Each structure stands twice: as structure tokens, then as C-alpha cells.
C-alpha positions in Angstrom: 56.6 52.1 -22.1 57.1 50.9 -18.6 58.2 53.5 -16.1 58.2 54.0 -12.4 58.2 50.3 -11.7 55.1 49.6 -13.6 54.7 46.1 -15.0 52.7 44.9 -17.9 48.9 44.6 -17.6 49.1 40.9 -18.4 51.5 40.3 -15.5 49.4 42.4 -13.2 46.3 40.4 -14.2 48.2 37.2 -13.5 49.1 38.5 -10.0 45.5 39.3 -9.4 44.2 35.9 -10.5 47.0 34.0 -8.8 46.5 35.6 -5.4 42.8 35.3 -5.7 43.1 31.6 -6.4 45.6 31.0 -3.6 43.3 32.7 -1.1 40.2 30.9 -2.3 39.3 30.0 1.3 38.7 33.6 2.1 36.0 34.5 -0.3 35.3 38.1 0.7 39.0 39.1 0.8 40.7 37.1 -1.9 39.7 39.4 -4.7 40.3 42.5 -2.6 43.8 41.4 -1.7 44.6 40.1 -5.2 43.3 43.3 -6.7 45.3 45.5 -4.3 48.5 43.7 -5.1 47.9 43.7 -8.9 46.8 47.4 -8.8 49.9 48.3 -6.8 52.1 46.5 -9.3 50.2 48.3 -12.2 51.3 51.7 -10.8 48.0 53.6 -11.1 44.3 53.1 -10.4 43.5 53.3 -14.1 46.0 50.6 -15.1 44.9 48.5 -12.1 41.3 48.5 -13.2 42.4 47.7 -16.8 44.3 44.7 -15.5 41.3 43.6 -13.4 39.0 43.7 -16.4 41.5 41.9 -18.7 40.8 38.3 -17.4 37.0 38.8 -17.9 37.7 39.9 -21.5 40.0 37.0 -22.1 37.5 34.5 -20.6 34.7 35.9 -22.8 36.8 35.8 -26.0 38.0 32.3 -25.1 34.5 30.9 -24.8 33.6 32.6 -28.1 36.6 31.1 -29.9 36.0 27.7 -28.5 32.4 27.6 -29.6 33.3 29.2 -33.0 35.7 26.4 -33.6 32.9 23.9 -32.8 30.8 25.6 -35.5 28.6 27.5 -33.0 29.7 31.1 -33.5 26.4 32.8 -32.6 26.0 30.7 -29.4 29.7 31.3 -28.7 29.2 35.0 -29.0 26.3 35.1 -26.5 28.0 32.6 -24.1 31.2 34.7 -24.3 29.3 37.9 -23.5 27.5 36.2 -20.6 30.8 34.7 -19.2 32.5 38.1 -19.5 29.7 39.9 -17.7 29.5 37.3 -15.0 33.3 37.5 -14.5 33.2 41.2 -14.1 30.3 41.2 -11.7 31.8 38.4 -9.6 35.0 40.3 -9.4 33.7 43.4 -7.7 36.3 42.9 -4.8 39.0 42.6 -7.4 38.0 45.8 -9.1 37.8 47.7 -5.7 41.2 46.3 -4.7 42.7 47.2 -8.0 41.6 50.8 -7.6 42.9 51.0 -4.0 46.2 49.3 -4.9 46.7 51.6 -7.9 46.0 54.7 -5.9 48.4 53.6 -3.2 51.2 53.3 -5.7 
């Protein structure tokens, strides 16, 4: 249940990704600002971090499903895991911002 102004994790993840994409020209701060806004909208540091991890999980599963449909499920699994890990590691600023934004709310 949503309480205290918390929005769904999916909406928070969309805020994070959207702000990060809009601020693409500021590479060091785009993830930090996007994470802070999404974490603040999430309502807590734990929910903010969960919302920051959600896009990486969706990207990994999406790659796996795409390659499984193309009859390459094993390659899809490894590619999906690799993309998921890459997305998490490249989003360090997003994760830090999500923790800060969630703690501020």
C-alpha cells in the first residue's frame, strides 16, 4: 500500500531514467540527480535503491526474452546477466542518488 506520498517503484524508476536521459549532457551528475529525485519520490532509501535496481533487472530480462524468442535461450541468459550487471555498475551515481533522496524524504 502507498502511504506518506510514496509512489510505485515503477513510477520512481521512470523518474530516475527520464531525468538521467534529459540530463545526458552532464554525465557525472545526471544519475545522481535522477536517483535523488526518484529516491525522494520513493519515500525511503530502501525503496529508492529498489527503484534504481529495477531498470537493470528489466533490461537483463528483456535481453534474455528477446534472445529466447530467437531460439538462443542460453546465449540470452548470459547476455541478459551481462547487461544487468553492466547497467548496475554504470548506475553507481543513480544508486547513490537514490539512497540520498530516499533518506531525505
